[in-house]
All heavy atoms as TSV, in Angstrom:
chain	resi	resn	atom	element	x	y	z
A	1	MET	N	N	134.339	28.850	163.211
A	1	MET	CA	C	133.505	28.597	162.062
A	1	MET	C	C	133.348	27.088	161.947
A	1	MET	O	O	134.219	26.356	162.224
A	1	MET	CB	C	134.129	29.181	160.799
A	1	MET	CG	C	133.379	28.834	159.568
A	1	MET	SD	S	134.070	29.640	158.102
A	1	MET	CE	C	132.575	30.231	157.389
A	2	GLU	N	N	132.199	26.725	161.496
A	2	GLU	CA	C	131.914	25.268	161.320
A	2	GLU	C	C	131.635	24.965	159.846
A	2	GLU	O	O	131.479	25.864	159.040
A	2	GLU	CB	C	130.713	24.861	162.177
A	2	GLU	CG	C	129.456	25.655	161.867
A	2	GLU	CD	C	128.377	25.340	162.833
A	2	GLU	OE1	O	128.582	25.422	164.049
A	2	GLU	OE2	O	127.256	25.000	162.362
A	3	TRP	N	N	131.549	23.704	159.550
A	3	TRP	CA	C	131.295	23.246	158.193
A	3	TRP	C	C	129.797	23.488	157.917
A	3	TRP	O	O	128.954	22.935	158.611
A	3	TRP	CB	C	131.642	21.803	158.051
A	3	TRP	CG	C	133.105	21.510	158.142
A	3	TRP	CD1	C	133.884	21.624	159.257
A	3	TRP	CD2	C	133.957	21.106	157.105
A	3	TRP	NE1	N	135.147	21.308	158.977
A	3	TRP	CE2	C	135.250	20.982	157.626
A	3	TRP	CE3	C	133.774	20.909	155.748
A	3	TRP	CZ2	C	136.359	20.628	156.867
A	3	TRP	CZ3	C	134.898	20.540	154.992
A	3	TRP	CH2	C	136.167	20.405	155.531
A	4	ASN	N	N	129.536	24.282	156.889
A	4	ASN	CA	C	128.142	24.570	156.486
A	4	ASN	C	C	127.927	24.107	155.042
A	4	ASN	O	O	127.823	24.913	154.134
A	4	ASN	CB	C	127.882	26.077	156.632
A	4	ASN	CG	C	126.430	26.437	156.407
A	4	ASN	OD1	O	125.585	25.527	156.335
A	4	ASN	ND2	N	126.135	27.680	156.251
A	5	LEU	N	N	127.869	22.800	154.826
A	5	LEU	CA	C	127.811	22.263	153.477
A	5	LEU	C	C	126.367	22.247	152.964
A	5	LEU	O	O	126.147	22.033	151.751
A	5	LEU	CB	C	128.388	20.881	153.432
A	5	LEU	CG	C	129.864	20.783	153.811
A	5	LEU	CD1	C	130.371	19.395	153.692
A	5	LEU	CD2	C	130.703	21.686	152.936
A	6	ASP	N	N	125.375	22.540	153.805
A	6	ASP	CA	C	123.982	22.572	153.333
A	6	ASP	C	C	123.786	23.767	152.396
A	6	ASP	O	O	122.985	23.721	151.492
A	6	ASP	CB	C	122.967	22.703	154.529
A	6	ASP	CG	C	122.968	21.420	155.335
A	6	ASP	OD1	O	123.314	20.345	154.802
A	6	ASP	OD2	O	122.599	21.490	156.501
A	7	ALA	N	N	124.494	24.890	152.628
A	7	ALA	CA	C	124.351	26.059	151.860
A	7	ALA	C	C	125.514	26.262	150.883
A	7	ALA	O	O	125.821	27.352	150.444
A	7	ALA	CB	C	124.210	27.256	152.768
A	8	LEU	N	N	126.234	25.185	150.535
A	8	LEU	CA	C	127.421	25.240	149.712
A	8	LEU	C	C	127.112	25.811	148.330
A	8	LEU	O	O	126.248	25.238	147.643
A	8	LEU	CB	C	128.083	23.899	149.614
A	8	LEU	CG	C	129.387	23.823	148.871
A	8	LEU	CD1	C	130.460	24.639	149.597
A	8	LEU	CD2	C	129.852	22.390	148.749
A	9	THR	N	N	127.739	26.884	147.933
A	9	THR	CA	C	127.590	27.469	146.610
A	9	THR	C	C	128.957	27.920	146.125
A	9	THR	O	O	129.867	28.099	146.909
A	9	THR	CB	C	126.639	28.649	146.616
A	9	THR	OG1	O	127.156	29.664	147.483
A	9	THR	CG2	C	125.247	28.280	147.018
A	10	LYS	N	N	129.054	28.165	144.832
A	10	LYS	CA	C	130.290	28.769	144.286
A	10	LYS	C	C	130.351	30.204	144.828
A	10	LYS	O	O	129.339	30.856	145.090
A	10	LYS	CB	C	130.221	28.826	142.766
A	10	LYS	CG	C	130.194	27.450	142.132
A	10	LYS	CD	C	130.019	27.562	140.618
A	10	LYS	CE	C	129.812	26.207	140.018
A	10	LYS	NZ	N	129.412	26.278	138.607
A	11	SER	N	N	131.566	30.700	144.947
A	11	SER	CA	C	131.795	32.048	145.403
A	11	SER	C	C	131.595	33.039	144.268
A	11	SER	O	O	131.978	32.767	143.131
A	11	SER	CB	C	133.170	32.216	146.035
A	11	SER	OG	O	133.381	33.540	146.408
A	12	SER	N	N	131.038	34.184	144.575
A	12	SER	CA	C	130.939	35.232	143.572
A	12	SER	C	C	132.002	36.313	143.761
A	12	SER	O	O	132.174	37.179	142.925
A	12	SER	CB	C	129.542	35.872	143.562
A	12	SER	OG	O	129.291	36.451	144.856
A	13	THR	N	N	132.704	36.221	144.895
A	13	THR	CA	C	133.696	37.256	145.180
A	13	THR	C	C	135.128	36.664	145.236
A	13	THR	O	O	136.036	37.332	144.765
A	13	THR	CB	C	133.481	37.902	146.571
A	13	THR	OG1	O	133.388	36.900	147.592
A	13	THR	CG2	C	132.158	38.713	146.544
A	14	ASP	N	N	135.314	35.459	145.699
A	14	ASP	CA	C	136.657	34.843	145.778
A	14	ASP	C	C	136.782	33.863	144.611
A	14	ASP	O	O	136.669	32.667	144.735
A	14	ASP	CB	C	136.823	34.105	147.101
A	14	ASP	CG	C	138.213	33.569	147.310
A	14	ASP	OD1	O	139.114	33.822	146.488
A	14	ASP	OD2	O	138.411	32.879	148.339
A	15	VAL	N	N	137.014	34.400	143.412
A	15	VAL	CA	C	137.005	33.636	142.173
A	15	VAL	C	C	138.371	33.666	141.521
A	15	VAL	O	O	138.893	34.780	141.256
A	15	VAL	CB	C	135.934	34.175	141.172
A	15	VAL	CG1	C	135.976	33.376	139.883
A	15	VAL	CG2	C	134.587	34.146	141.825
A	16	GLN	N	N	138.951	32.511	141.232
A	16	GLN	CA	C	140.163	32.431	140.433
A	16	GLN	C	C	139.835	31.849	139.096
A	16	GLN	O	O	140.234	32.361	138.056
A	16	GLN	CB	C	141.207	31.605	141.135
A	16	GLN	CG	C	141.761	32.227	142.432
A	16	GLN	CD	C	142.532	33.495	142.156
A	16	GLN	OE1	O	143.343	33.559	141.241
A	16	GLN	NE2	N	142.306	34.493	142.966
A	17	VAL	N	N	139.092	30.720	139.060
A	17	VAL	CA	C	138.665	30.073	137.825
A	17	VAL	C	C	137.135	30.061	137.752
A	17	VAL	O	O	136.584	30.702	136.850
A	17	VAL	CB	C	139.266	28.628	137.715
A	17	VAL	CG1	C	138.731	27.936	136.456
A	17	VAL	CG2	C	140.770	28.671	137.728
A	18	ALA	N	N	136.510	29.353	138.654
A	18	ALA	CA	C	135.055	29.259	138.626
A	18	ALA	C	C	134.388	29.509	139.972
A	18	ALA	O	O	133.182	29.435	140.093
A	18	ALA	CB	C	134.638	27.857	138.120
A	19	GLY	N	N	135.140	29.791	140.994
A	19	GLY	CA	C	134.567	30.055	142.331
A	19	GLY	C	C	134.379	28.849	143.202
A	19	GLY	O	O	133.777	28.937	144.258
A	20	ILE	N	N	134.865	27.698	142.742
A	20	ILE	CA	C	134.695	26.437	143.498
A	20	ILE	C	C	135.435	26.527	144.815
A	20	ILE	O	O	134.895	26.327	145.864
A	20	ILE	CB	C	135.178	25.222	142.661
A	20	ILE	CG1	C	134.454	25.131	141.318
A	20	ILE	CG2	C	135.059	23.937	143.496
A	20	ILE	CD1	C	132.982	24.859	141.418
A	21	CYS	N	N	136.736	26.739	144.750
A	21	CYS	CA	C	137.563	26.772	145.964
A	21	CYS	C	C	137.169	27.964	146.862
A	21	CYS	O	O	137.231	27.881	148.077
A	21	CYS	CB	C	139.040	26.812	145.600
A	21	CYS	SG	S	139.596	25.327	144.766
A	22	GLY	N	N	136.803	29.069	146.270
A	22	GLY	CA	C	136.315	30.184	147.043
A	22	GLY	C	C	135.049	29.865	147.793
A	22	GLY	O	O	134.883	30.239	148.981
A	23	GLY	N	N	134.123	29.138	147.181
A	23	GLY	CA	C	132.898	28.711	147.829
A	23	GLY	C	C	133.197	27.723	148.945
A	23	GLY	O	O	132.581	27.757	150.051
A	24	LEU	N	N	134.152	26.771	148.731
A	24	LEU	CA	C	134.516	25.860	149.780
A	24	LEU	C	C	135.125	26.609	150.957
A	24	LEU	O	O	134.880	26.295	152.096
A	24	LEU	CB	C	135.486	24.803	149.258
A	24	LEU	CG	C	134.885	23.762	148.299
A	24	LEU	CD1	C	135.973	22.954	147.604
A	24	LEU	CD2	C	133.938	22.822	149.045
A	25	GLY	N	N	135.947	27.636	150.626
A	25	GLY	CA	C	136.557	28.454	151.669
A	25	GLY	C	C	135.568	29.252	152.463
A	25	GLY	O	O	135.763	29.494	153.658
A	26	GLU	N	N	134.462	29.676	151.840
A	26	GLU	CA	C	133.447	30.469	152.544
A	26	GLU	C	C	132.609	29.618	153.437
A	26	GLU	O	O	132.009	30.116	154.411
A	26	GLU	CB	C	132.557	31.199	151.534
A	26	GLU	CG	C	133.268	32.322	150.788
A	26	GLU	CD	C	132.420	32.950	149.672
A	26	GLU	OE1	O	131.271	32.402	149.450
A	26	GLU	OE2	O	132.890	33.868	149.039
A	27	HIS	N	N	132.444	28.328	153.129
A	27	HIS	CA	C	131.500	27.466	153.850
A	27	HIS	C	C	132.172	26.448	154.741
A	27	HIS	O	O	131.514	25.577	155.301
A	27	HIS	CB	C	130.561	26.806	152.873
A	27	HIS	CG	C	129.667	27.703	152.155
A	27	HIS	ND1	N	130.009	28.396	151.021
A	27	HIS	CD2	C	128.419	28.187	152.484
A	27	HIS	CE1	C	129.033	29.203	150.640
A	27	HIS	NE2	N	128.067	29.083	151.524
A	28	THR	N	N	133.504	26.481	154.798
A	28	THR	CA	C	134.284	25.589	155.667
A	28	THR	C	C	135.300	26.421	156.469
A	28	THR	O	O	135.614	27.536	156.054
A	28	THR	CB	C	135.015	24.483	154.888
A	28	THR	OG1	O	135.966	25.101	154.077
A	28	THR	CG2	C	134.014	23.693	154.055
A	29	PRO	N	N	135.843	25.869	157.528
A	29	PRO	CA	C	136.919	26.620	158.259
A	29	PRO	C	C	138.252	26.586	157.520
A	29	PRO	O	O	139.216	27.231	158.004
A	29	PRO	CB	C	136.999	25.863	159.602
A	29	PRO	CG	C	136.414	24.530	159.347
A	29	PRO	CD	C	135.435	24.675	158.234
A	30	ILE	N	N	138.397	25.938	156.408
A	30	ILE	CA	C	139.631	25.857	155.648
A	30	ILE	C	C	139.640	27.003	154.617
A	30	ILE	O	O	138.720	27.134	153.860
A	30	ILE	CB	C	139.708	24.463	154.932
A	30	ILE	CG1	C	139.655	23.378	155.970
A	30	ILE	CG2	C	140.991	24.400	154.066
A	30	ILE	CD1	C	139.457	21.997	155.354
A	31	PRO	N	N	140.718	27.775	154.621
A	31	PRO	CA	C	140.816	28.916	153.645
A	31	PRO	C	C	140.818	28.406	152.237
A	31	PRO	O	O	141.284	27.304	151.936
A	31	PRO	CB	C	142.150	29.601	154.033
A	31	PRO	CG	C	142.513	29.062	155.341
A	31	PRO	CD	C	141.880	27.720	155.519
A	32	SER	N	N	140.382	29.305	151.314
A	32	SER	CA	C	140.281	28.933	149.908
A	32	SER	C	C	141.655	28.622	149.302
A	32	SER	O	O	141.744	27.757	148.410
A	32	SER	CB	C	139.587	30.027	149.110
A	32	SER	OG	O	140.287	31.250	149.204
A	33	TRP	N	N	142.712	29.268	149.767
A	33	TRP	CA	C	144.051	28.988	149.183
A	33	TRP	C	C	144.473	27.578	149.484
A	33	TRP	O	O	145.156	26.960	148.648
A	33	TRP	CB	C	145.075	30.007	149.646
A	33	TRP	CG	C	145.498	29.922	151.039
A	33	TRP	CD1	C	144.949	30.625	152.100
A	33	TRP	CD2	C	146.552	29.113	151.601
A	33	TRP	NE1	N	145.611	30.288	153.253
A	33	TRP	CE2	C	146.572	29.379	153.013
A	33	TRP	CE3	C	147.458	28.232	151.059
A	33	TRP	CZ2	C	147.470	28.760	153.816
A	33	TRP	CZ3	C	148.327	27.603	151.926
A	33	TRP	CH2	C	148.347	27.873	153.277
A	34	ILE	N	N	144.073	27.033	150.610
A	34	ILE	CA	C	144.407	25.641	150.911
A	34	ILE	C	C	143.639	24.700	149.990
A	34	ILE	O	O	144.145	23.669	149.526
A	34	ILE	CB	C	144.159	25.300	152.394
A	34	ILE	CG1	C	145.162	26.115	153.268
A	34	ILE	CG2	C	144.280	23.809	152.650
A	34	ILE	CD1	C	144.984	25.927	154.743
A	35	TRP	N	N	142.359	24.996	149.735
A	35	TRP	CA	C	141.551	24.201	148.783
A	35	TRP	C	C	142.238	24.231	147.420
A	35	TRP	O	O	142.307	23.208	146.747
A	35	TRP	CB	C	140.140	24.701	148.699
A	35	TRP	CG	C	139.280	24.377	149.894
A	35	TRP	CD1	C	138.851	25.237	150.855
A	35	TRP	CD2	C	138.818	23.081	150.284
A	35	TRP	NE1	N	138.133	24.556	151.821
A	35	TRP	CE2	C	138.055	23.226	151.479
A	35	TRP	CE3	C	138.909	21.822	149.701
A	35	TRP	CZ2	C	137.462	22.161	152.104
A	35	TRP	CZ3	C	138.289	20.719	150.326
A	35	TRP	CH2	C	137.546	20.937	151.515
A	36	ARG	N	N	142.716	25.394	146.995
A	36	ARG	CA	C	143.373	25.487	145.692
A	36	ARG	C	C	144.642	24.677	145.619
A	36	ARG	O	O	144.872	23.935	144.620
A	36	ARG	CB	C	143.656	26.967	145.366
A	36	ARG	CG	C	142.419	27.779	145.091
A	36	ARG	CD	C	142.786	29.235	144.711
A	36	ARG	NE	N	141.545	29.936	144.480
A	36	ARG	CZ	C	140.976	30.810	145.360
A	36	ARG	NH1	N	141.588	31.044	146.484
A	36	ARG	NH2	N	139.855	31.381	145.068
A	37	VAL	N	N	145.411	24.722	146.675
A	37	VAL	CA	C	146.658	23.904	146.696
A	37	VAL	C	C	146.340	22.425	146.677
A	37	VAL	O	O	146.979	21.646	145.958
A	37	VAL	CB	C	147.508	24.270	147.974
A	37	VAL	CG1	C	148.640	23.289	148.177
A	37	VAL	CG2	C	148.053	25.692	147.871
A	38	ALA	N	N	145.310	22.037	147.379
A	38	ALA	CA	C	144.884	20.629	147.436
A	38	ALA	C	C	144.377	20.150	146.063
A	38	ALA	O	O	144.787	19.052	145.602
A	38	ALA	CB	C	143.824	20.386	148.480
A	39	ILE	N	N	143.584	20.949	145.375
A	39	ILE	CA	C	143.101	20.565	144.062
A	39	ILE	C	C	144.208	20.481	143.044
A	39	ILE	O	O	144.277	19.531	142.282
A	39	ILE	CB	C	141.981	21.581	143.609
A	39	ILE	CG1	C	140.739	21.499	144.459
A	39	ILE	CG2	C	141.647	21.361	142.141
A	39	ILE	CD1	C	139.966	20.207	144.369
A	40	VAL	N	N	145.146	21.441	143.069
A	40	VAL	CA	C	146.279	21.398	142.135
A	40	VAL	C	C	147.166	20.213	142.461
A	40	VAL	O	O	147.628	19.505	141.561
A	40	VAL	CB	C	147.039	22.746	142.155
A	40	VAL	CG1	C	148.386	22.613	141.390
A	40	VAL	CG2	C	146.167	23.844	141.577
A	41	GLY	N	N	147.426	19.995	143.735
A	41	GLY	CA	C	148.219	18.803	144.120
A	41	GLY	C	C	147.626	17.532	143.709
A	41	GLY	O	O	148.334	16.651	143.176
A	42	LEU	N	N	146.305	17.380	143.868
A	42	LEU	CA	C	145.630	16.165	143.418
A	42	LEU	C	C	145.610	16.040	141.870
A	42	LEU	O	O	145.630	14.936	141.336
A	42	LEU	CB	C	144.201	16.120	143.960
A	42	LEU	CG	C	144.090	15.812	145.427
A	42	LEU	CD1	C	142.662	15.968	145.889
A	42	LEU	CD2	C	144.603	14.413	145.752
A	43	ALA	N	N	145.574	17.180	141.205
A	43	ALA	CA	C	145.612	17.162	139.729
A	43	ALA	C	C	146.946	16.590	139.208
A	43	ALA	O	O	146.979	15.870	138.253
A	43	ALA	CB	C	145.383	18.555	139.189
A	44	PHE	N	N	148.059	16.979	139.899
A	44	PHE	CA	C	149.354	16.459	139.491
A	44	PHE	C	C	149.611	15.045	140.030
A	44	PHE	O	O	150.476	14.369	139.523
A	44	PHE	CB	C	150.451	17.422	139.999
A	44	PHE	CG	C	150.582	18.647	139.189
A	44	PHE	CD1	C	150.254	19.867	139.694
A	44	PHE	CD2	C	150.996	18.574	137.841
A	44	PHE	CE1	C	150.392	21.028	138.941
A	44	PHE	CE2	C	151.121	19.712	137.069
A	44	PHE	CZ	C	150.818	20.946	137.652
A	45	ALA	N	N	148.837	14.622	140.987
A	45	ALA	CA	C	149.042	13.265	141.540
A	45	ALA	C	C	147.975	12.332	140.989
A	45	ALA	O	O	147.152	11.774	141.722
A	45	ALA	CB	C	148.919	13.340	143.071
A	46	GLY	N	N	147.992	12.131	139.705
A	46	GLY	CA	C	147.064	11.176	139.082
A	46	GLY	C	C	145.807	11.751	138.447
A	46	GLY	O	O	145.031	11.031	137.896
A	47	GLY	N	N	145.628	13.038	138.549
A	47	GLY	CA	C	144.479	13.661	137.912
A	47	GLY	C	C	143.180	13.709	138.712
A	47	GLY	O	O	142.170	14.149	138.226
A	48	ALA	N	N	143.180	13.210	139.938
A	48	ALA	CA	C	141.973	13.212	140.772
A	48	ALA	C	C	141.470	14.608	141.036
A	48	ALA	O	O	140.220	14.806	141.116
A	48	ALA	CB	C	142.256	12.471	142.051
A	49	GLY	N	N	142.368	15.572	141.120
A	49	GLY	CA	C	141.937	16.954	141.373
A	49	GLY	C	C	141.100	17.512	140.257
A	49	GLY	O	O	140.124	18.251	140.468
A	50	MET	N	N	141.443	17.157	138.988
A	50	MET	CA	C	140.666	17.610	137.857
A	50	MET	C	C	139.289	16.988	137.826
A	50	MET	O	O	138.316	17.688	137.511
A	50	MET	CB	C	141.446	17.298	136.592
A	50	MET	CG	C	142.730	18.077	136.493
A	50	MET	SD	S	143.611	17.744	134.955
A	50	MET	CE	C	142.579	18.655	133.831
A	51	ILE	N	N	139.171	15.753	138.194
A	51	ILE	CA	C	137.884	15.098	138.276
A	51	ILE	C	C	137.022	15.690	139.378
A	51	ILE	O	O	135.853	15.980	139.148
A	51	ILE	CB	C	138.067	13.536	138.492
A	51	ILE	CG1	C	138.781	12.943	137.277
A	51	ILE	CG2	C	136.741	12.856	138.785
A	51	ILE	CD1	C	139.251	11.528	137.502
A	52	ILE	N	N	137.595	15.891	140.543
A	52	ILE	CA	C	136.864	16.478	141.652
A	52	ILE	C	C	136.388	17.887	141.302
A	52	ILE	O	O	135.223	18.240	141.496
A	52	ILE	CB	C	137.701	16.475	142.941
A	52	ILE	CG1	C	137.926	15.035	143.424
A	52	ILE	CG2	C	137.069	17.311	144.033
A	52	ILE	CD1	C	138.974	14.926	144.498
A	53	TYR	N	N	137.299	18.682	140.747
A	53	TYR	CA	C	136.949	20.072	140.384
A	53	TYR	C	C	135.848	20.085	139.316
A	53	TYR	O	O	134.933	20.855	139.355
A	53	TYR	CB	C	138.176	20.794	139.885
A	53	TYR	CG	C	138.010	22.297	139.849
A	53	TYR	CD1	C	138.335	23.081	140.947
A	53	TYR	CD2	C	137.548	22.959	138.741
A	53	TYR	CE1	C	138.162	24.433	140.955
A	53	TYR	CE2	C	137.377	24.320	138.724
A	53	TYR	CZ	C	137.696	25.063	139.826
A	53	TYR	OH	O	137.494	26.399	139.808
A	54	GLY	N	N	135.953	19.192	138.347
A	54	GLY	CA	C	134.932	19.081	137.285
A	54	GLY	C	C	133.586	18.721	137.836
A	54	GLY	O	O	132.545	19.333	137.464
A	55	LEU	N	N	133.563	17.757	138.762
A	55	LEU	CA	C	132.256	17.384	139.375
A	55	LEU	C	C	131.675	18.542	140.203
A	55	LEU	O	O	130.463	18.773	140.181
A	55	LEU	CB	C	132.461	16.136	140.254
A	55	LEU	CG	C	132.713	14.832	139.473
A	55	LEU	CD1	C	133.084	13.733	140.484
A	55	LEU	CD2	C	131.472	14.442	138.707
A	56	LEU	N	N	132.540	19.191	140.947
A	56	LEU	CA	C	132.054	20.348	141.771
A	56	LEU	C	C	131.595	21.472	140.809
A	56	LEU	O	O	130.591	22.140	141.114
A	56	LEU	CB	C	133.143	20.872	142.692
A	56	LEU	CG	C	133.442	19.924	143.875
A	56	LEU	CD1	C	134.672	20.419	144.605
A	56	LEU	CD2	C	132.259	19.841	144.779
A	57	TYR	N	N	132.227	21.684	139.683
A	57	TYR	CA	C	131.825	22.707	138.799
A	57	TYR	C	C	130.421	22.433	138.198
A	57	TYR	O	O	129.614	23.326	138.059
A	57	TYR	CB	C	132.824	22.774	137.598
A	57	TYR	CG	C	132.445	23.783	136.547
A	57	TYR	CD1	C	132.669	25.161	136.797
A	57	TYR	CD2	C	131.892	23.427	135.335
A	57	TYR	CE1	C	132.320	26.072	135.860
A	57	TYR	CE2	C	131.533	24.359	134.407
A	57	TYR	CZ	C	131.755	25.693	134.646
A	57	TYR	OH	O	131.401	26.636	133.692
A	58	VAL	N	N	130.146	21.155	137.940
A	58	VAL	CA	C	128.852	20.762	137.389
A	58	VAL	C	C	127.749	20.797	138.456
A	58	VAL	O	O	126.636	21.290	138.213
A	58	VAL	CB	C	128.926	19.351	136.770
A	58	VAL	CG1	C	127.565	18.824	136.367
A	58	VAL	CG2	C	129.828	19.402	135.547
A	59	PHE	N	N	128.053	20.308	139.642
A	59	PHE	CA	C	127.004	20.103	140.634
A	59	PHE	C	C	126.889	21.161	141.715
A	59	PHE	O	O	125.845	21.260	142.377
A	59	PHE	CB	C	127.150	18.729	141.343
A	59	PHE	CG	C	126.924	17.557	140.378
A	59	PHE	CD1	C	127.992	16.765	139.975
A	59	PHE	CD2	C	125.691	17.327	139.859
A	59	PHE	CE1	C	127.795	15.695	139.091
A	59	PHE	CE2	C	125.456	16.314	139.002
A	59	PHE	CZ	C	126.509	15.485	138.590
A	60	MET	N	N	127.876	22.031	141.903
A	60	MET	CA	C	127.789	23.053	142.932
A	60	MET	C	C	127.026	24.259	142.344
A	60	MET	O	O	127.320	24.740	141.287
A	60	MET	CB	C	129.193	23.515	143.320
A	60	MET	CG	C	129.199	24.515	144.480
A	60	MET	SD	S	130.881	25.088	144.867
A	60	MET	CE	C	131.428	23.782	145.873
A	61	PRO	N	N	125.953	24.665	143.024
A	61	PRO	CA	C	125.132	25.779	142.522
A	61	PRO	C	C	125.909	27.121	142.582
A	61	PRO	O	O	126.793	27.296	143.388
A	61	PRO	CB	C	123.929	25.800	143.410
A	61	PRO	CG	C	124.325	25.070	144.639
A	61	PRO	CD	C	125.402	24.141	144.285
A	62	ASP	N	N	125.499	28.024	141.642
A	62	ASP	CA	C	126.084	29.382	141.642
A	62	ASP	C	C	125.622	30.120	142.890
A	62	ASP	O	O	124.539	29.864	143.438
A	62	ASP	CB	C	125.655	30.112	140.395
A	62	ASP	CG	C	126.255	29.543	139.145
A	62	ASP	OD1	O	127.376	28.985	139.244
A	62	ASP	OD2	O	125.588	29.648	138.067
A	63	ALA	N	N	126.422	31.126	143.292
A	63	ALA	CA	C	126.065	31.922	144.465
A	63	ALA	C	C	124.806	32.709	144.256
A	63	ALA	O	O	124.052	32.975	145.151
A	63	ALA	CB	C	127.209	32.830	144.825
A	64	ASP	N	N	124.541	33.110	143.037
A	64	ASP	CA	C	123.360	33.955	142.709
A	64	ASP	C	C	122.207	33.155	142.147
A	64	ASP	O	O	121.338	33.725	141.501
A	64	ASP	CB	C	123.731	35.065	141.762
A	64	ASP	CG	C	124.340	34.534	140.474
A	64	ASP	OD1	O	124.585	33.350	140.369
A	64	ASP	OD2	O	124.570	35.372	139.562
A	65	SER	N	N	122.159	31.858	142.421
A	65	SER	CA	C	121.095	31.016	141.878
A	65	SER	C	C	119.763	31.296	142.517
A	65	SER	O	O	118.715	30.927	142.033
A	65	SER	CB	C	121.423	29.542	141.982
A	65	SER	OG	O	121.510	29.166	143.344
A	66	GLY	N	N	119.744	31.937	143.719
A	66	GLY	CA	C	118.510	32.253	144.367
A	66	GLY	C	C	117.899	31.132	145.166
A	66	GLY	O	O	116.844	31.275	145.717
A	67	LEU	N	N	118.602	30.036	145.270
A	67	LEU	CA	C	118.092	28.910	146.060
A	67	LEU	C	C	118.449	29.092	147.492
A	67	LEU	O	O	119.575	29.449	147.837
A	67	LEU	CB	C	118.727	27.593	145.542
A	67	LEU	CG	C	118.420	27.198	144.130
A	67	LEU	CD1	C	119.199	25.923	143.747
A	67	LEU	CD2	C	116.942	26.971	143.909
A	68	SER	N	N	117.495	28.862	148.352
A	68	SER	CA	C	117.780	28.948	149.787
A	68	SER	C	C	117.880	27.553	150.347
A	68	SER	O	O	117.321	26.611	149.813
A	68	SER	CB	C	116.694	29.723	150.490
A	68	SER	OG	O	115.470	29.024	150.460
A	69	SER	N	N	118.582	27.428	151.445
A	69	SER	CA	C	118.751	26.092	152.063
A	69	SER	C	C	117.523	25.590	152.763
A	69	SER	O	O	117.467	24.472	153.222
A	69	SER	CB	C	119.928	26.124	153.028
A	69	SER	OG	O	119.690	27.068	154.050
A	70	SER	N	N	116.489	26.435	152.910
A	70	SER	CA	C	115.288	26.007	153.595
A	70	SER	C	C	114.291	25.288	152.686
A	70	SER	O	O	113.281	24.833	153.172
A	70	SER	CB	C	114.603	27.254	154.232
A	70	SER	OG	O	114.189	28.133	153.200
A	71	GLN	N	N	114.583	25.180	151.411
A	71	GLN	CA	C	113.652	24.527	150.527
A	71	GLN	C	C	113.792	23.030	150.538
A	71	GLN	O	O	114.791	22.486	150.700
A	71	GLN	CB	C	113.843	25.041	149.057
A	71	GLN	CG	C	113.418	26.460	148.918
A	71	GLN	CD	C	113.655	26.905	147.442
A	71	GLN	OE1	O	114.383	26.312	146.682
A	71	GLN	NE2	N	112.999	27.998	147.127
């Protein structure tokens, strides 16, 4: 699997909080549980994980937004 960040969306199936880490897991070769551990680790290490997660929550489109990567 390769990195497919052009079609990056929140996950509608692998959701723990908002689908951010699930979406990253679906579009990268890194499993979603590793993304979750990294975000939580960064949150405890100065709060950067909370900032990153918040930005991704705001700017990452929903899986059912209907947007295609060809637009």
